[in-house]
N, C-alpha and C positions, 0 to 999 in steps of 0.2 A: 468660309468659317468666320464669325465675328466673336470677339471676347470682350467682357466687360468685367468691372470689379464692383461688387455690391459694397456700399458705404456702410459705416457702423449704424446709420439710421435704418438700414434694412433689417436689423435684428428683430425677430418676431414676425416678420412679414412673409406673405405667400410669394413663392417663386415666380408665378406668372404675373403678379402685381409689379414685382420689383423689375423683372425682365422687360415687361411692356413699357415701364417708365424709362429705363435705360435705352431701350431701342428707339424711343421717340415715335414720331408719326410714320416711320417706315414700316412698323408692324402694329397691327391692332391687337388688343388683348386676346380676341378669340383666335386670331392666327397664332399667337404665342402659345396659347393652350394646346391648339392642334399640333404645333411642332414638338412641344414637351411630350405629349402622348405618343407621338410617332418616334420618340427616341432620338430627337435631333438636338437635344440640350444635355449639357454636363455641368455639374456643379463641383468645383474643386477636382476636376478630372474625372469624376465618376458620373455615369448615366443617371439622369434624374427623369423620371416618367410621370411624376405626380405634380400637377400644376399647384396644389395646395401645400406642397412642401415648405416648412417653415425655415427661414434662413437665420444664420447666426450672426451675419454681418462680416464683411470683409472676404467673402468667398470670391473666386473667380468663376464666372458664368460664361460658358462658351456656346454658341448656338450655330448649327450648321444649316444654311439655307439651301434647299434643293433648287436646281435651275427651274425657272418658271415655266409652266406649261404653255405650249404654243397658242397664241391668241387666235390664229386663223383656223376655222373649222377644217375637219378633215373629211374627205369623200367617204360616203358609206354606201354600200349596195342596197338601197331602198327602192323598190319598184316605183316607177313613174308613169302615170296615164297622160301621155304626150298627145295633145290635140293638134299642134303645129310646132314646127322648128324650122328656122333658117339660120343665117349668119348673125342676125342681130337680135332676135328674140326667140324665146321658147313659151309656149302656152301650155299650161297643164291643168288637169282636173283633180284638184287636192282632195284626198279622201277625209272623212271626219277622223278626228283623233291625231292628225299630223301637225305637229307645231311647225310654224313657217321658218323661224330662225333661232339659233341658239340663244339662250338667256339663262337667267337664274332659275335653277331647278330642271332646265333642259339643256345640258351642255352638248348633247348629241341626239341623234335619231330624228333630225329635223328635215324639212324640205330642202334647206340650204345644203345639208350634208349630202342629200341624194343628188342635187343639182351639180355640185362640186364633182362627184364621181361621174356624172354623165357628161358634163360640159368641160371638165378639166380647166386648163389655164385660160380658156376663152371667157370664163364667167367674169362679169364686171366686178370690180372691187369698190366702186363708189357707194357711198352709204355706210362705210365701216366694213372692217374685215369680218365682223360677225354676221353681217347680212348682205353679202355681195349679190348684186343683180336685183335686189328687191325693191320695187317701186311702190308696192302696196301690199296689203296683208289681209288674211282672213283669220279669224279666231281659230284656236285649236280644234274646236268641235263644230266649226262651220265648214261645209264641204263646198267644192265647186271650182269655177274657172279663175285661173290666175295668169297673168303675164309677167315674165322675168326678163330682164335685159341681159344681153350677152356681151354688150360693147359698152364702152364709156359714152359714146355718143347716144345710143339707145337709151341708156339709163338717164341721161340728162333730159332727153325729149320726153320720155314717158313720165318721169317724175314731175316735170313741169305741167304735163296735162293732167296727171291726178291731183297736184296741188291746185290747178285751176278749176278742178271739178268739171272739165269739159265745157266751160263758159265760152272759150274762144276756139274750141275745136270739137272734134267728134270723139266724145267719150260717154259711153252708156254702160250702166250697171243695173241688172234686174236680178232680184232674189226671190225665192220661193220660200214662204214661211207658213207653218201650221200653227195657228194661234187659237187659244181659248175663245169660245163664243164667236160672235160675228160683228163686225163695226156696223153702227146703225146706218151709215151711208155706204153704199156699195164701193165707191171710190172717193178719194179725198187727199188732202195734203196736210201733213203734220209739219209744223214750223215752230221751232222752240230755240232755246239756248241750252247747250249741254256743257256741264263742267263736273268736277269731282264732287261725289256725294259727301255731305257733311257727316253722315252716319257711317260710311264706310269708304275710306281713301282709295280702296281698290276698284270701286265701282263709279260709273258715271250716273248723272242724275240731270233732270230738267231743272235748271237754275235761273236766277235773274240775270239780265244782260249785265248788270253792274259787277257780278262777281269777276274777280280778276282773270279767272281761266275760262270764262264763259265763251262758248264758240257757237256761231250760228249753224243750225242744223235743219235740213229740209228733206222729208221723205214723202214720195208720192206713193199711194197704195191703191190696189184695186182688188176686190174680193172675187176669187175665180170660182169657188165652190163652197157651199155650206154643208155641213154634216149634222143630221139630227131630224127629228120630227119638225114638220112646217111650224115656224113660228117660234120654235125653241131650239135653235141651233147650239150644239154642244161645242163645235169647233169649226174653223174655216181654213181654206187654203187661201192664202193671199200672196199677190205679187208686190213687191216693193221696189221701187226704183229711186236710186239715190241722186239727189241734186248736190249733196254735200257728202262727205265720207268721213264722219267722225268715229271715234271709238265707240263700239256697241251701239251704233246709232239706231238701227232697226229694232234691236232688242229693247232699248230704252223707250223709243217712241211707241211701239206697239203696246208695251206696258203702261205708258203714260195715258193711253186712250182706253185702258181697261181690257186689253186683249193680248197678253203676254203670250210668248212662244211657249208651246208645249215643250217640257223638258228643261226649260230655262231655270236653273237652280239660283241664279243671281237676281233675276228681275221678275221671276214668276213663281217664287216659292210659295206664296200665299195661295196659289191656285192648284197646288199639288193634290189636295184632297178632292178636287172635283173629278178625278179619275175614278174615285170609288163609287160615284153615282152612274158610272157607265156600265152597260151590260157586258158580259163576257161574249166573245174573246177580246173585244175592244179594250176593256179595262186592262187586261194583261198585257196587251201590247203597249199601251200607253205607260203602265207602270215599269215595264222593261226598257222603254226607250231611254238611251243613256246620254242624251245631249240636248241641246236647244235644236228645235227642228227648223233649221235654216240652212239654205242651199244657194249658192251663187250660180244661177242658171244661165246667165247670158253676161258676156262682156264684149264690148265694141270699142275699138280704138284706131287711130291713125297709125299706120306703119311708120316708124321713125325715119325711114329712108325714102321710101316710095310715096308716102302720103296716102296710100290706099287704105280705106276704111276697111277694117277686118272685124268680122263678127264670129264669136264662137259661143256654142251652147253645149250644156252638159246635162243629161238626164239626172233626176234625183238619185242618190245612191239607194242601194237595196233597203237599208233600215228606215230611211224616210218614205220610200215608196210603200213598204209594208205598213207604216203608220197611216199613210192616206188611204190605202185600201181597207184597213181596219176601220177607219172613220166613215168610209163610204158604206160600210155594213150597217150604220146607224140610220141611213136614209130609207124612208118607206118604200116597200116593193123592191 
């Protein structure tokens, strides 16, 4: 419990405004408003639940600060598709829709919560309590193979390998993507600099090397299948191999060359109407597809203790396989 006295200058001012000023940097105004609405504030000994309550000046204001929520994520009984596990690492096939670690808007229900329940106290804490064991990540709506460290040593070794992008060791990452159209060249390399978009700070974009947050990004791609009449492909199944691992790299790079991922609302929104030109039932499948069509199909890395190169593969999840099957229905014959 903390108590303050409103000065005479507080006359006519809102309770939340005065209390935020009295509390200083310890409490934001939004936090003060939440505490008032929760019944944790009294004015002159009486409960005050309205942030815009006008003060007369000279009142005693008391605020009850509840104990902080524990910062460490708690284990949750969330199913895991485990591809491999030993004393040092665990390799999982992450389903689409599962957030990797807790954060703003996702305080629970994440892969980390599932891993804590499964691994218990063995899970590494390096990297911050909110993301124990995490050495790389996949977007919420991207499925596929991930490795997680179970010891501090494994976390250090694997983190260094991912930071180095495999330049001095064995690290391979291959993704499958279903994209609009077909690249002009069956295979190629996309090499750019990526940084925050000037139009939307939550997105990445191809930027000039001189931009302060610009980071070198290299993606190698190969077209595995094309879907549609000869000479007029509606979509393609593309394998992308990462030489670097930047945020949203594949999604931005494929959009950059004019072939965004199907279902990508951030980098392929301008292509959404293309589905209207497709015949049924393919059109319906594309419209119903709820995410970007991206799957981490293969991951290879050196085991942090033995040095053995370990390789893991995961089939496309059911929703993406159904999308590919529907696209194959566009092919002649």
